[in-house]
Phi, psi and omega in degrees: 000136175255347176254124184283141173246160179304138177290134182296145179279116181302327180295323178288318179301323181292341182260015185310309183297319179297317181294315179299320180293321177297320178294325179293328177293330180277317182239091183286177179076230183260025185277355179235131177244119183229351178282133184307315183295327180282336180276353183304325183292347181253007189284350180211173169238210185285352170271075194287352177292342181240138180202143172201152184283140174283166174296311172198165183242133179236132181239084181287163179238347182229159178296317177303326177294318177299316178302313183294321178299310182294319180296317179296315181294325177295314182293333182255007177055049177252124180297154180227134175245113176287145180216137175260252180270357179074027181263010181298128180267358180248009182077020183296333180247021175298128184288167174251143180297332180248027182233151174281130176267112184264102187261127187254022183294339179278350172276074193237030182247144166282121184272327182200137170246113184239084184287337176299323178258009176055048180211163177228137175253123186225153170284158188293339180276356176293136180288155177306310182292332180299329178292315177298318180301328182286341185235355188293331179294337178267006178086024180240168176201163175260123193290309182300127187221076176302158179299335179269020190299336178290339185240324187291147184266155181292330175296318176294324176299320177294317182299321185256359185052056185293157180242243182137179186291339181256015182284343180302312183268325190251357172091167177279185177306318182303330181274355185233000175264130180259332182193159175219154165254131188230137174253126181280171181298331178279357178092012180273136177270127181235135175251129178239128181070201181170214180279345180285163187292311184230142176271155178283162175074203181295152182277071180290331177297318177296328179290318182289324180290115184094011184274000169059034176073016182268345187250332182179178181249118181283127181243356177200143182226132173251122184238155175278136171244152185243155173286138179298139181293156179300319182220143172218127178224148181238153178230133174267125182235122181259146182227151178289336180220155176293327180297319178295321177297319178297319178294325178295319178302310181299322181292322179297313180294320180297333178285352180090013179266125177245096180295158173298326176203147177213105186244153181229142176224144176263180188305311180301319180290322179300310183293320179297315181292320181293320177296330185274317189250335183059054182274355181089025179289142176291138181263351186260027179235158178269338181213147182228129172256138169247115183242123178247132175247139179222159182136202176299147186303316182298317180295316181298315180299318180296314183291327176300316179297320178298313182297318180297322179293318178296319180297316179299319180294339180257018171093014180299141180254347180207147176211128181227118182265136178296138181254358178205164179293326178296320179292319177301315180294329178291325175302315182286331180300320178296316179296315183290338179264008185298320182296307177295330179296318178295331177297343179277344184252359180214140179302323181214157170206152172257129177263108181274171183203109175214161183231139183226161170298139184304324183295342182268002182306309181302318181296316183288321178298319177295322179295320179294325178297318179293320178294324178300316179292321181296317184270352179067030180232138179284156177222136175249132184254125175223120183202165177279089189295326185299324180248014173071020180270107185272144173227070176294135177254108183270120186269132180206174179235109184295342180284348177266133195311312190255003189288324177298316180297317178296321179296318179292321177295320177300311181297320178298321179291327174298316181291323175298321178296319178302314180294320182300324183270009177100013180262197183227166186289335183213147176251326182203346183276344182086176182271310179054225172261337186301316185251003185308312185281357176262357181304323178295344175294334185248328185240142173281173183300318180295321178301313182293322178296321178294323177296321179293326177299324177296314177300320181300327179295332180260326190216079188295336182263004180055046180264341181270115175051048179294153180091356180253151171073306187266123183288333176233122184264133178234144168296152184298325179287341186268302178047044172089346180274074189283122178244117179262117182252119180054039175076006181260121179282125177293149181052059185298340180278354186284125178288134176235115189281000000 
């Protein structure tokens, strides 16, 4: 491991059997997994370069069980890591050796479909795509659509504020969540928001969305669903260079056109996806844009012509408009399968996540090319071009001694470049452990202390998902004002990364 995790507390490890038995009293039957061989499936999430065994795994089925688990762990000072489907790409649900892994996969029911109010109430273990499946026969859908939507859970989407190919026009999870039910570390149930548009008072719902499991455990989610547009058509546009494609993206937005989705792939990603899905992508281009327009048919036809003209002015060499809904979906199938497709051409890869101003796309793409040469590692680019959310896939071979370290250094330099040009460290994958030690690149010490104060308001003992997001951990009473009395460090058991 090159990223440090909190050192396990020997006193908690010594109580493993006692803790597992306490969890069994709360969740009887097969709801507790404590045998090492059975816990192997939970030792990592989608950041597979890192893995460690949890203390034990608990799979509750009811809110009272979640309350009892958290209350017991709070009273006994045992850390808890919430986990949904385990698709986190930033290590957000990586377990702790001395922590209970609280898995919410059994919370997998749609509780209510309320089309009069255009919303769905779901348990956190329901998949992203499962929400659309529940309403599509009535002509509705859930807009945020991460590439992992067939597997990722809506609770995890709330934790990471996930996006997707259609977030440019319809927003991230934060723009589509109306309410949540949350259980605090002390076992208290809190409801934030609801079916109404806006909640009164402070925007605590906005605070919880994207909080990466550090503030509470979400046990219910109310989301907005939308009516399917009358028409949706997509166009594949090929360019001789990635820089020209980047300029085209900026020009489309500058014209006042907001596509339903606008994605970009470079040559390695294009070829990998085409070999995998056979979507009909052109192979003789260096960059490919997928631009989807939706709305009334007349408007879509007009905007398609506008987009094609802008693309031509920016050097496009090919443009292919979908002629059927099946063809449009095939265009997206290649894009959504790009991550597994790249897995076929490299033993391992790191999927990065950073966001930049659109105007900086050409500069950042050129910078990534230079970094690729510097580190001697290839990179395939697949990203949400419309909102500047980059997903460089750094290709490496973990069986070679130094390649993981080089890949991580390469990725860190990409994120530093994003911040340098006015962007941010993450667009939708979260900070987790992957970007934790890069937080000072974006935030000053006072900024980070204020963020920790927010966590303290929800979790004063730092028992929820410790070791994630914050590069330096402080007790709430301490908050960085470290006073050493007679050479004795306060809170000597506290991990400081």
